All heavy atoms as TSV, in Angstrom:
chain	resi	resn	atom	element	x	y	z
A	1	MET	N	N	56.995	23.182	224.155
A	1	MET	CA	C	56.782	22.614	222.838
A	1	MET	C	C	57.287	23.566	221.764
A	1	MET	O	O	57.916	23.150	220.836
A	1	MET	CB	C	55.284	22.327	222.650
A	1	MET	CG	C	54.968	21.694	221.350
A	1	MET	SD	S	55.045	19.937	221.567
A	1	MET	CE	C	54.391	19.404	220.044
A	2	SER	N	N	56.997	24.844	221.896
A	2	SER	CA	C	57.448	25.795	220.883
A	2	SER	C	C	58.963	25.954	220.914
A	2	SER	O	O	59.581	26.238	219.910
A	2	SER	CB	C	56.771	27.154	221.073
A	2	SER	OG	O	57.160	27.703	222.312
A	3	GLU	N	N	59.554	25.732	222.088
A	3	GLU	CA	C	61.012	25.831	222.187
A	3	GLU	C	C	61.682	24.721	221.386
A	3	GLU	O	O	62.686	24.941	220.721
A	3	GLU	CB	C	61.437	25.743	223.645
A	3	GLU	CG	C	62.929	25.927	223.850
A	3	GLU	CD	C	63.292	25.853	225.318
A	3	GLU	OE1	O	62.432	26.138	226.163
A	3	GLU	OE2	O	64.448	25.502	225.590
A	4	SER	N	N	61.095	23.528	221.389
A	4	SER	CA	C	61.679	22.435	220.620
A	4	SER	C	C	61.548	22.693	219.127
A	4	SER	O	O	62.410	22.306	218.354
A	4	SER	CB	C	61.030	21.105	220.992
A	4	SER	OG	O	59.664	21.115	220.641
A	5	ASN	N	N	60.460	23.334	218.685
A	5	ASN	CA	C	60.303	23.677	217.272
A	5	ASN	C	C	61.301	24.736	216.846
A	5	ASN	O	O	61.750	24.747	215.716
A	5	ASN	CB	C	58.884	24.153	216.979
A	5	ASN	CG	C	57.900	23.009	216.944
A	5	ASN	OD1	O	58.285	21.863	216.775
A	5	ASN	ND2	N	56.637	23.329	217.121
A	6	GLU	N	N	61.631	25.651	217.742
A	6	GLU	CA	C	62.592	26.685	217.411
A	6	GLU	C	C	63.994	26.114	217.263
A	6	GLU	O	O	64.783	26.614	216.482
A	6	GLU	CB	C	62.579	27.779	218.482
A	6	GLU	CG	C	61.307	28.585	218.507
A	6	GLU	CD	C	61.251	29.550	219.677
A	6	GLU	OE1	O	62.255	29.656	220.406
A	6	GLU	OE2	O	60.209	30.184	219.860
A	7	LYS	N	N	64.308	25.075	218.019
A	7	LYS	CA	C	65.632	24.478	217.956
A	7	LYS	C	C	65.820	23.623	216.717
A	7	LYS	O	O	66.939	23.393	216.291
A	7	LYS	CB	C	65.888	23.636	219.202
A	7	LYS	CG	C	66.050	24.449	220.455
A	7	LYS	CD	C	66.337	23.567	221.633
A	7	LYS	CE	C	66.492	24.388	222.896
A	7	LYS	NZ	N	66.770	23.538	224.064
A	8	LYS	N	N	64.746	23.146	216.140
A	8	LYS	CA	C	64.846	22.294	214.963
A	8	LYS	C	C	65.134	23.146	213.734
A	8	LYS	O	O	64.621	24.238	213.579
A	8	LYS	CB	C	63.551	21.510	214.748
A	8	LYS	CG	C	63.288	20.499	215.830
A	8	LYS	CD	C	62.027	19.752	215.567
A	8	LYS	CE	C	61.750	18.770	216.690
A	8	LYS	NZ	N	60.502	18.054	216.484
A	9	SER	N	N	65.940	22.575	212.852
A	9	SER	CA	C	66.243	23.282	211.613
A	9	SER	C	C	65.047	23.181	210.659
A	9	SER	O	O	64.106	22.415	210.886
A	9	SER	CB	C	67.471	22.675	210.954
A	9	SER	OG	O	67.187	21.364	210.510
A	10	ALA	N	N	65.107	23.946	209.613
A	10	ALA	CA	C	64.025	23.918	208.621
A	10	ALA	C	C	63.936	22.542	207.976
A	10	ALA	O	O	62.847	22.048	207.681
A	10	ALA	CB	C	64.252	24.988	207.568
A	11	PHE	N	N	65.085	21.912	207.770
A	11	PHE	CA	C	65.098	20.570	207.180
A	11	PHE	C	C	64.386	19.568	208.080
A	11	PHE	O	O	63.609	18.741	207.614
A	11	PHE	CB	C	66.539	20.133	206.921
A	11	PHE	CG	C	66.647	18.753	206.359
A	11	PHE	CD1	C	66.351	18.511	205.040
A	11	PHE	CD2	C	67.031	17.685	207.160
A	11	PHE	CE1	C	66.448	17.240	204.514
A	11	PHE	CE2	C	67.120	16.415	206.656
A	11	PHE	CZ	C	66.829	16.184	205.323
A	12	GLU	N	N	64.643	19.631	209.365
A	12	GLU	CA	C	64.005	18.710	210.299
A	12	GLU	C	C	62.506	18.925	210.363
A	12	GLU	O	O	61.735	17.967	210.473
A	12	GLU	CB	C	64.609	18.875	211.688
A	12	GLU	CG	C	66.036	18.374	211.800
A	12	GLU	CD	C	66.655	18.698	213.139
A	12	GLU	OE1	O	66.260	19.705	213.764
A	12	GLU	OE2	O	67.534	17.934	213.556
A	13	GLN	N	N	62.065	20.156	210.265
A	13	GLN	CA	C	60.629	20.432	210.292
A	13	GLN	C	C	59.947	19.899	209.045
A	13	GLN	O	O	58.830	19.388	209.108
A	13	GLN	CB	C	60.384	21.931	210.444
A	13	GLN	CG	C	60.782	22.454	211.808
A	13	GLN	CD	C	60.642	23.953	211.923
A	13	GLN	OE1	O	60.232	24.618	210.979
A	13	GLN	NE2	N	60.985	24.488	213.083
A	14	VAL	N	N	60.615	19.998	207.898
A	14	VAL	CA	C	60.024	19.490	206.658
A	14	VAL	C	C	59.956	17.965	206.684
A	14	VAL	O	O	58.979	17.375	206.213
A	14	VAL	CB	C	60.840	19.987	205.439
A	14	VAL	CG1	C	60.429	19.274	204.174
A	14	VAL	CG2	C	60.671	21.482	205.283
A	15	THR	N	N	60.981	17.327	207.236
A	15	THR	CA	C	60.987	15.864	207.258
A	15	THR	C	C	59.929	15.283	208.183
A	15	THR	O	O	59.567	14.121	208.037
A	15	THR	CB	C	62.364	15.319	207.665
A	15	THR	OG1	O	62.715	15.848	208.942
A	15	THR	CG2	C	63.415	15.678	206.649
A	16	GLU	N	N	59.426	16.057	209.129
A	16	GLU	CA	C	58.401	15.550	210.036
A	16	GLU	C	C	57.006	15.594	209.422
A	16	GLU	O	O	56.084	15.006	209.967
A	16	GLU	CB	C	58.413	16.352	211.330
A	16	GLU	CG	C	59.636	16.074	212.174
A	16	GLU	CD	C	59.659	16.899	213.441
A	16	GLU	OE1	O	58.804	17.791	213.587
A	16	GLU	OE2	O	60.537	16.656	214.271
A	17	LYS	N	N	56.856	16.250	208.302
A	17	LYS	CA	C	55.549	16.282	207.646
A	17	LYS	C	C	55.229	14.907	207.092
A	17	LYS	O	O	56.092	14.062	206.906
A	17	LYS	CB	C	55.548	17.321	206.524
A	17	LYS	CG	C	55.642	18.735	207.028
A	17	LYS	CD	C	55.553	19.710	205.892
A	17	LYS	CE	C	55.649	21.134	206.408
A	17	LYS	NZ	N	55.643	22.104	205.324
A	18	SER	N	N	53.961	14.679	206.782
A	18	SER	CA	C	53.540	13.374	206.309
A	18	SER	C	C	54.126	13.081	204.933
A	18	SER	O	O	54.340	13.980	204.119
A	18	SER	CB	C	52.015	13.299	206.236
A	18	SER	OG	O	51.529	14.217	205.278
A	19	ASN	N	N	54.368	11.817	204.678
A	19	ASN	CA	C	54.925	11.370	203.413
A	19	ASN	C	C	53.797	11.238	202.392
A	19	ASN	O	O	52.874	10.469	202.587
A	19	ASN	CB	C	55.636	10.030	203.613
A	19	ASN	CG	C	56.408	9.620	202.401
A	19	ASN	OD1	O	56.472	10.338	201.408
A	19	ASN	ND2	N	57.012	8.452	202.476
A	20	ARG	N	N	53.894	11.977	201.307
A	20	ARG	CA	C	52.828	11.981	200.309
A	20	ARG	C	C	53.009	10.897	199.268
A	20	ARG	O	O	52.104	10.598	198.528
A	20	ARG	CB	C	52.765	13.346	199.633
A	20	ARG	CG	C	52.328	14.421	200.582
A	20	ARG	CD	C	52.249	15.725	199.879
A	20	ARG	NE	N	51.675	15.554	198.563
A	20	ARG	CZ	C	50.758	16.314	198.037
A	20	ARG	NH1	N	50.306	17.318	198.713
A	20	ARG	NH2	N	50.297	16.108	196.828
A	21	GLY	N	N	54.161	10.341	199.109
A	21	GLY	CA	C	54.403	9.299	198.131
A	21	GLY	C	C	54.894	9.868	196.813
A	21	GLY	O	O	55.017	11.081	196.626
A	22	VAL	N	N	55.166	8.971	195.907
A	22	VAL	CA	C	55.752	9.352	194.620
A	22	VAL	C	C	54.765	10.158	193.785
A	22	VAL	O	O	55.134	11.164	193.167
A	22	VAL	CB	C	56.200	8.085	193.856
A	22	VAL	CG1	C	56.682	8.437	192.461
A	22	VAL	CG2	C	57.278	7.359	194.617
A	23	ILE	N	N	53.520	9.749	193.759
A	23	ILE	CA	C	52.526	10.449	192.937
A	23	ILE	C	C	52.294	11.858	193.460
A	23	ILE	O	O	52.220	12.815	192.684
A	23	ILE	CB	C	51.214	9.638	192.875
A	23	ILE	CG1	C	51.465	8.318	192.160
A	23	ILE	CG2	C	50.121	10.427	192.172
A	23	ILE	CD1	C	50.318	7.363	192.187
A	24	GLY	N	N	52.202	12.007	194.762
A	24	GLY	CA	C	52.026	13.334	195.345
A	24	GLY	C	C	53.214	14.239	195.095
A	24	GLY	O	O	53.061	15.423	194.790
A	25	GLU	N	N	54.416	13.674	195.221
A	25	GLU	CA	C	55.617	14.457	194.940
A	25	GLU	C	C	55.671	14.873	193.479
A	25	GLU	O	O	56.037	15.996	193.150
A	25	GLU	CB	C	56.873	13.658	195.290
A	25	GLU	CG	C	57.060	13.417	196.751
A	25	GLU	CD	C	57.467	14.663	197.510
A	25	GLU	OE1	O	58.108	15.543	196.917
A	25	GLU	OE2	O	57.130	14.745	198.698
A	26	PHE	N	N	55.326	13.956	192.578
A	26	PHE	CA	C	55.336	14.288	191.149
A	26	PHE	C	C	54.287	15.352	190.836
A	26	PHE	O	O	54.538	16.261	190.042
A	26	PHE	CB	C	55.088	13.020	190.325
A	26	PHE	CG	C	55.218	13.245	188.849
A	26	PHE	CD1	C	56.446	13.525	188.288
A	26	PHE	CD2	C	54.108	13.183	188.028
A	26	PHE	CE1	C	56.569	13.738	186.929
A	26	PHE	CE2	C	54.216	13.392	186.672
A	26	PHE	CZ	C	55.451	13.670	186.117
A	27	TRP	N	N	53.128	15.248	191.450
A	27	TRP	CA	C	52.085	16.251	191.245
A	27	TRP	C	C	52.556	17.628	191.703
A	27	TRP	O	O	52.352	18.628	191.018
A	27	TRP	CB	C	50.810	15.849	191.959
A	27	TRP	CG	C	49.738	16.872	191.811
A	27	TRP	CD1	C	49.308	17.745	192.765
A	27	TRP	CD2	C	48.972	17.161	190.645
A	27	TRP	NE1	N	48.323	18.549	192.258
A	27	TRP	CE2	C	48.096	18.212	190.955
A	27	TRP	CE3	C	48.942	16.626	189.366
A	27	TRP	CZ2	C	47.211	18.742	190.027
A	27	TRP	CZ3	C	48.054	17.154	188.453
A	27	TRP	CH2	C	47.207	18.192	188.780
A	28	ASP	N	N	53.181	17.677	192.867
A	28	ASP	CA	C	53.720	18.951	193.361
A	28	ASP	C	C	54.792	19.494	192.429
A	28	ASP	O	O	54.859	20.693	192.178
A	28	ASP	CB	C	54.291	18.800	194.764
A	28	ASP	CG	C	53.216	18.701	195.822
A	28	ASP	OD1	O	52.052	19.084	195.528
A	28	ASP	OD2	O	53.519	18.246	196.934
A	29	PHE	N	N	55.635	18.616	191.912
A	29	PHE	CA	C	56.669	19.038	190.977
A	29	PHE	C	C	56.052	19.657	189.730
A	29	PHE	O	O	56.485	20.716	189.265
A	29	PHE	CB	C	57.551	17.850	190.600
A	29	PHE	CG	C	58.504	18.135	189.484
A	29	PHE	CD1	C	59.606	18.932	189.701
A	29	PHE	CD2	C	58.297	17.607	188.223
A	29	PHE	CE1	C	60.496	19.202	188.679
A	29	PHE	CE2	C	59.164	17.873	187.200
A	29	PHE	CZ	C	60.270	18.670	187.425
A	30	LEU	N	N	55.030	18.991	189.172
A	30	LEU	CA	C	54.371	19.532	187.976
A	30	LEU	C	C	53.688	20.861	188.277
A	30	LEU	O	O	53.735	21.795	187.472
A	30	LEU	CB	C	53.348	18.535	187.438
A	30	LEU	CG	C	53.884	17.272	186.797
A	30	LEU	CD1	C	52.731	16.379	186.384
A	30	LEU	CD2	C	54.761	17.583	185.619
A	31	LYS	N	N	53.069	20.945	189.431
A	31	LYS	CA	C	52.308	22.143	189.781
A	31	LYS	C	C	53.220	23.348	189.984
A	31	LYS	O	O	52.927	24.445	189.487
A	31	LYS	CB	C	51.484	21.865	191.040
A	31	LYS	CG	C	50.481	22.940	191.357
A	31	LYS	CD	C	49.479	22.476	192.395
A	31	LYS	CE	C	50.116	22.288	193.738
A	31	LYS	NZ	N	49.129	22.014	194.797
A	32	TYR	N	N	54.317	23.163	190.684
A	32	TYR	CA	C	55.165	24.301	191.026
A	32	TYR	C	C	56.180	24.658	189.948
A	32	TYR	O	O	56.558	25.809	189.821
A	32	TYR	CB	C	55.881	24.051	192.354
A	32	TYR	CG	C	54.914	24.021	193.507
A	32	TYR	CD1	C	54.740	22.877	194.260
A	32	TYR	CD2	C	54.158	25.136	193.829
A	32	TYR	CE1	C	53.841	22.840	195.301
A	32	TYR	CE2	C	53.247	25.105	194.867
A	32	TYR	CZ	C	53.103	23.958	195.601
A	32	TYR	OH	O	52.212	23.924	196.631
A	33	SER	N	N	56.619	23.681	189.167
A	33	SER	CA	C	57.626	23.981	188.149
A	33	SER	C	C	57.023	24.201	186.764
A	33	SER	O	O	57.748	24.533	185.834
A	33	SER	CB	C	58.668	22.866	188.086
A	33	SER	OG	O	58.060	21.666	187.671
A	34	LYS	N	N	55.719	24.004	186.638
A	34	LYS	CA	C	54.996	24.230	185.381
A	34	LYS	C	C	55.565	23.401	184.221
A	34	LYS	O	O	55.693	23.862	183.109
A	34	LYS	CB	C	55.024	25.713	185.002
A	34	LYS	CG	C	54.583	26.650	186.090
A	34	LYS	CD	C	53.101	26.633	186.267
A	34	LYS	CE	C	52.677	27.774	187.143
A	34	LYS	NZ	N	52.073	27.382	188.366
A	35	LYS	N	N	55.907	22.174	184.482
A	35	LYS	CA	C	56.431	21.287	183.446
A	35	LYS	C	C	55.350	20.278	183.041
A	35	LYS	O	O	55.525	19.068	183.143
A	35	LYS	CB	C	57.691	20.584	183.930
A	35	LYS	CG	C	58.821	21.542	184.197
A	35	LYS	CD	C	60.120	20.830	184.354
A	35	LYS	CE	C	61.235	21.773	184.702
A	35	LYS	NZ	N	61.623	22.674	183.676
A	36	TRP	N	N	54.250	20.776	182.553
A	36	TRP	CA	C	53.114	19.925	182.200
A	36	TRP	C	C	53.395	19.032	181.000
A	36	TRP	O	O	52.708	18.044	180.776
A	36	TRP	CB	C	51.878	20.775	181.939
A	36	TRP	CG	C	51.429	21.488	183.170
A	36	TRP	CD1	C	51.533	22.820	183.434
A	36	TRP	CD2	C	50.840	20.904	184.332
A	36	TRP	NE1	N	51.037	23.101	184.683
A	36	TRP	CE2	C	50.605	21.944	185.257
A	36	TRP	CE3	C	50.494	19.603	184.683
A	36	TRP	CZ2	C	50.038	21.717	186.500
A	36	TRP	CZ3	C	49.930	19.385	185.921
A	36	TRP	CH2	C	49.705	20.446	186.812
A	37	TRP	N	N	54.423	19.369	180.210
A	37	TRP	CA	C	54.753	18.554	179.052
A	37	TRP	C	C	55.275	17.177	179.467
A	37	TRP	O	O	55.331	16.255	178.651
A	37	TRP	CB	C	55.777	19.258	178.166
A	37	TRP	CG	C	57.046	19.596	178.888
A	37	TRP	CD1	C	57.319	20.745	179.563
A	37	TRP	CD2	C	58.199	18.762	179.017
A	37	TRP	NE1	N	58.571	20.678	180.103
A	37	TRP	CE2	C	59.143	19.481	179.788
A	37	TRP	CE3	C	58.529	17.491	178.556
A	37	TRP	CZ2	C	60.382	18.962	180.097
A	37	TRP	CZ3	C	59.768	16.972	178.877
A	37	TRP	CH2	C	60.677	17.716	179.638
A	38	LEU	N	N	55.651	17.003	180.731
A	38	LEU	CA	C	56.123	15.706	181.200
A	38	LEU	C	C	54.994	14.692	181.365
A	38	LEU	O	O	55.232	13.488	181.354
A	38	LEU	CB	C	56.849	15.863	182.533
A	38	LEU	CG	C	58.240	16.459	182.473
A	38	LEU	CD1	C	58.764	16.704	183.876
A	38	LEU	CD2	C	59.176	15.561	181.714
A	39	THR	N	N	53.769	15.166	181.504
A	39	THR	CA	C	52.647	14.258	181.741
A	39	THR	C	C	52.441	13.274	180.586
A	39	THR	O	O	52.363	12.065	180.835
A	39	THR	CB	C	51.366	15.066	182.023
A	39	THR	OG1	O	51.620	15.957	183.106
A	39	THR	CG2	C	50.211	14.155	182.375
A	40	PRO	N	N	52.363	13.712	179.318
A	40	PRO	CA	C	52.197	12.722	178.246
A	40	PRO	C	C	53.398	11.788	178.102
A	40	PRO	O	O	53.238	10.617	177.752
A	40	PRO	CB	C	52.029	13.554	176.973
A	40	PRO	CG	C	51.935	14.951	177.391
A	40	PRO	CD	C	52.279	15.065	178.828
A	41	VAL	N	N	54.600	12.291	178.393
A	41	VAL	CA	C	55.790	11.439	178.334
A	41	VAL	C	C	55.680	10.341	179.377
A	41	VAL	O	O	55.950	9.165	179.094
A	41	VAL	CB	C	57.064	12.290	178.536
A	41	VAL	CG1	C	58.284	11.405	178.649
A	41	VAL	CG2	C	57.215	13.306	177.433
A	42	LEU	N	N	55.292	10.692	180.590
A	42	LEU	CA	C	55.142	9.706	181.654
A	42	LEU	C	C	54.056	8.687	181.322
A	42	LEU	O	O	54.234	7.491	181.546
A	42	LEU	CB	C	54.834	10.396	182.984
A	42	LEU	CG	C	54.676	9.473	184.176
A	42	LEU	CD1	C	56.001	8.808	184.517
A	42	LEU	CD2	C	54.129	10.217	185.352
A	43	ILE	N	N	52.963	9.152	180.787
A	43	ILE	CA	C	51.874	8.233	180.410
A	43	ILE	C	C	52.339	7.264	179.330
A	43	ILE	O	O	52.056	6.061	179.395
A	43	ILE	CB	C	50.630	9.027	179.961
A	43	ILE	CG1	C	50.017	9.743	181.167
A	43	ILE	CG2	C	49.610	8.117	179.299
A	43	ILE	CD1	C	48.923	10.723	180.815
A	44	ALA	N	N	53.075	7.748	178.338
A	44	ALA	CA	C	53.581	6.886	177.270
A	44	ALA	C	C	54.544	5.838	177.823
A	44	ALA	O	O	54.493	4.665	177.438
A	44	ALA	CB	C	54.262	7.721	176.191
A	45	VAL	N	N	55.415	6.239	178.740
A	45	VAL	CA	C	56.364	5.290	179.335
A	45	VAL	C	C	55.620	4.239	180.153
A	45	VAL	O	O	55.952	3.044	180.094
A	45	VAL	CB	C	57.409	6.046	180.194
A	45	VAL	CG1	C	58.209	5.092	181.050
A	45	VAL	CG2	C	58.312	6.875	179.303
A	46	LEU	N	N	54.619	4.656	180.911
A	46	LEU	CA	C	53.843	3.695	181.699
A	46	LEU	C	C	53.074	2.717	180.810
A	46	LEU	O	O	53.013	1.514	181.102
A	46	LEU	CB	C	52.888	4.429	182.629
A	46	LEU	CG	C	53.543	5.186	183.783
A	46	LEU	CD1	C	52.489	5.975	184.559
A	46	LEU	CD2	C	54.273	4.238	184.703
A	47	LEU	N	N	52.492	3.211	179.715
A	47	LEU	CA	C	51.771	2.323	178.801
A	47	LEU	C	C	52.721	1.338	178.123
A	47	LEU	O	O	52.388	0.161	177.948
A	47	LEU	CB	C	51.014	3.136	177.755
A	47	LEU	CG	C	49.781	3.871	178.266
A	47	LEU	CD1	C	49.181	4.746	177.163
A	47	LEU	CD2	C	48.746	2.891	178.773
A	48	PHE	N	N	53.895	1.810	177.737
A	48	PHE	CA	C	54.879	0.917	177.132
A	48	PHE	C	C	55.338	-0.144	178.133
A	48	PHE	O	O	55.474	-1.318	177.779
A	48	PHE	CB	C	56.080	1.712	176.615
A	48	PHE	CG	C	57.084	0.864	175.900
A	48	PHE	CD1	C	56.811	0.334	174.659
A	48	PHE	CD2	C	58.303	0.587	176.491
A	48	PHE	CE1	C	57.735	-0.461	174.006
A	48	PHE	CE2	C	59.233	-0.210	175.860
A	48	PHE	CZ	C	58.952	-0.735	174.612
A	49	GLY	N	N	55.543	0.250	179.371
A	49	GLY	CA	C	55.921	-0.709	180.402
A	49	GLY	C	C	54.836	-1.740	180.638
A	49	GLY	O	O	55.122	-2.938	180.801
A	50	ALA	N	N	53.584	-1.288	180.637
A	50	ALA	CA	C	52.468	-2.225	180.800
A	50	ALA	C	C	52.398	-3.189	179.614
A	50	ALA	O	O	52.128	-4.386	179.790
A	50	ALA	CB	C	51.155	-1.458	180.951
A	51	LEU	N	N	52.665	-2.692	178.415
A	51	LEU	CA	C	52.662	-3.548	177.228
A	51	LEU	C	C	53.751	-4.605	177.316
A	51	LEU	O	O	53.530	-5.764	176.978
A	51	LEU	CB	C	52.843	-2.699	175.973
A	51	LEU	CG	C	52.857	-3.444	174.645
A	51	LEU	CD1	C	51.493	-4.069	174.400
A	51	LEU	CD2	C	53.214	-2.499	173.521
A	52	VAL	N	N	54.917	-4.227	177.786
A	52	VAL	CA	C	56.017	-5.188	177.923
A	52	VAL	C	C	55.666	-6.249	178.958
A	52	VAL	O	O	55.913	-7.443	178.744
A	52	VAL	CB	C	57.324	-4.453	178.309
A	52	VAL	CG1	C	58.398	-5.424	178.742
A	52	VAL	CG2	C	57.804	-3.607	177.146
A	53	ILE	N	N	55.075	-5.850	180.058
A	53	ILE	CA	C	54.716	-6.809	181.107
A	53	ILE	C	C	53.621	-7.758	180.627
A	53	ILE	O	O	53.691	-8.968	180.835
A	53	ILE	CB	C	54.276	-6.061	182.382
A	53	ILE	CG1	C	55.486	-5.375	183.011
A	53	ILE	CG2	C	53.611	-7.008	183.370
A	53	ILE	CD1	C	55.144	-4.449	184.147
A	54	VAL	N	N	52.624	-7.214	179.953
A	54	VAL	CA	C	51.485	-8.028	179.518
A	54	VAL	C	C	51.859	-8.910	178.328
A	54	VAL	O	O	51.253	-9.964	178.122
A	54	VAL	CB	C	50.287	-7.111	179.185
A	54	VAL	CG1	C	49.159	-7.865	178.536
A	54	VAL	CG2	C	49.796	-6.434	180.441
A	55	SER	N	N	52.877	-8.523	177.560
A	55	SER	CA	C	53.234	-9.307	176.379
A	55	SER	C	C	53.746	-10.696	176.743
A	55	SER	O	O	53.726	-11.591	175.904
A	55	SER	CB	C	54.284	-8.571	175.548
A	55	SER	OG	O	55.496	-8.482	176.249
A	56	GLY	N	N	54.177	-10.894	177.949
A	56	GLY	CA	C	54.634	-12.208	178.378
A	56	GLY	C	C	53.550	-13.039	179.012
A	56	GLY	O	O	53.821	-14.123	179.512
A	57	SER	N	N	52.325	-12.580	178.993
A	57	SER	CA	C	51.243	-13.320	179.644
A	57	SER	C	C	50.299	-13.919	178.606
A	57	SER	O	O	50.537	-13.863	177.408
A	57	SER	CB	C	50.476	-12.386	180.575
A	57	SER	OG	O	49.767	-11.445	179.823
A	58	SER	N	N	49.203	-14.463	179.094
A	58	SER	CA	C	48.232	-15.085	178.192
A	58	SER	C	C	47.373	-14.051	177.469
A	58	SER	O	O	46.603	-14.411	176.580
A	58	SER	CB	C	47.329	-16.043	178.982
A	58	SER	OG	O	46.619	-15.305	179.963
A	59	ILE	N	N	47.504	-12.803	177.816
A	59	ILE	CA	C	46.747	-11.741	177.147
A	59	ILE	C	C	47.446	-11.308	175.854
A	59	ILE	O	O	46.870	-10.612	175.029
A	59	ILE	CB	C	46.570	-10.541	178.098
A	59	ILE	CG1	C	45.865	-10.983	179.370
A	59	ILE	CG2	C	45.798	-9.414	177.450
A	59	ILE	CD1	C	45.788	-9.904	180.421
A	60	ALA	N	N	48.677	-11.751	175.644
A	60	ALA	CA	C	49.480	-11.333	174.498
A	60	ALA	C	C	48.773	-11.550	173.151
A	60	ALA	O	O	48.822	-10.656	172.296
A	60	ALA	CB	C	50.826	-12.036	174.515
A	61	PRO	N	N	48.126	-12.678	172.899
A	61	PRO	CA	C	47.458	-12.840	171.601
A	61	PRO	C	C	46.370	-11.780	171.346
A	61	PRO	O	O	46.156	-11.371	170.205
A	61	PRO	CB	C	46.850	-14.235	171.657
A	61	PRO	CG	C	47.675	-14.957	172.647
A	61	PRO	CD	C	48.094	-13.934	173.650
A	62	LEU	N	N	45.714	-11.332	172.382
A	62	LEU	CA	C	44.702	-10.299	172.206
A	62	LEU	C	C	45.331	-8.948	171.852
A	62	LEU	O	O	44.779	-8.202	171.055
A	62	LEU	CB	C	43.870	-10.155	173.482
A	62	LEU	CG	C	43.046	-11.380	173.871
A	62	LEU	CD1	C	42.416	-11.165	175.238
A	62	LEU	CD2	C	41.999	-11.677	172.832
A	63	ILE	N	N	46.487	-8.665	172.445
A	63	ILE	CA	C	47.170	-7.404	172.163
A	63	ILE	C	C	47.695	-7.401	170.733
A	63	ILE	O	O	47.552	-6.427	170.003
A	63	ILE	CB	C	48.320	-7.185	173.160
A	63	ILE	CG1	C	47.758	-6.994	174.557
A	63	ILE	CG2	C	49.182	-5.988	172.761
A	63	ILE	CD1	C	48.806	-6.965	175.640
A	64	TYR	N	N	48.307	-8.508	170.307
A	64	TYR	CA	C	48.880	-8.549	168.965
A	64	TYR	C	C	47.812	-8.509	167.891
A	64	TYR	O	O	48.086	-8.112	166.757
A	64	TYR	CB	C	49.759	-9.784	168.820
A	64	TYR	CG	C	51.000	-9.720	169.682
A	64	TYR	CD1	C	51.299	-10.730	170.576
A	64	TYR	CD2	C	51.853	-8.635	169.601
A	64	TYR	CE1	C	52.421	-10.653	171.378
A	64	TYR	CE2	C	52.977	-8.547	170.397
A	64	TYR	CZ	C	53.253	-9.556	171.284
A	64	TYR	OH	O	54.363	-9.471	172.074
A	65	ALA	N	N	46.599	-8.915	168.191
A	65	ALA	CA	C	45.520	-8.853	167.208
A	65	ALA	C	C	45.153	-7.397	166.897
A	65	ALA	O	O	44.690	-7.103	165.793
A	65	ALA	CB	C	44.297	-9.593	167.739
A	66	PHE	N	N	45.351	-6.471	167.843
A	66	PHE	CA	C	45.037	-5.073	167.616
A	66	PHE	C	C	46.114	-4.334	166.833
A	66	PHE	O	O	45.884	-3.287	166.295
A	66	PHE	CB	C	44.790	-4.360	168.930
A	66	PHE	CG	C	43.525	-4.788	169.603
A	66	PHE	CD1	C	43.571	-5.435	170.823
A	66	PHE	CD2	C	42.293	-4.587	169.002
A	66	PHE	CE1	C	42.399	-5.837	171.457
A	66	PHE	CE2	C	41.122	-4.981	169.617
A	66	PHE	CZ	C	41.176	-5.613	170.849
A	67	TRP	N	N	47.338	-4.868	166.791
A	67	TRP	CA	C	48.425	-4.201	166.072
A	67	TRP	C	C	48.322	-4.565	164.657
A	67	TRP	O	O	48.573	-4.367	163.691
A	67	TRP	CB	C	49.786	-4.606	166.619
A	67	TRP	CG	C	50.014	-4.103	167.989
A	67	TRP	CD1	C	49.857	-4.789	169.135
A	67	TRP	CD2	C	50.394	-2.771	168.383
A	67	TRP	NE1	N	50.118	-3.991	170.200
A	67	TRP	CE2	C	50.459	-2.756	169.775
A	67	TRP	CE3	C	50.685	-1.620	167.683
A	67	TRP	CZ2	C	50.804	-1.631	170.484
A	67	TRP	CZ3	C	51.027	-0.504	168.401
A	67	TRP	CH2	C	51.088	-0.505	169.785
């Protein structure tokens, strides 16, 4: 078993780890690169996207009443 691990490249060993998903990858990116200023930008983009999606539904009159 250890012989097969030695033959594998570093890339192959990393690819065999579990898939954490987009949120986990983004969290790791923020943690290791110290780019915390991206968090409010991402939140603003997500809220704007949610507003665009909801504006075409029956909830739209409630949203426009708050603006």
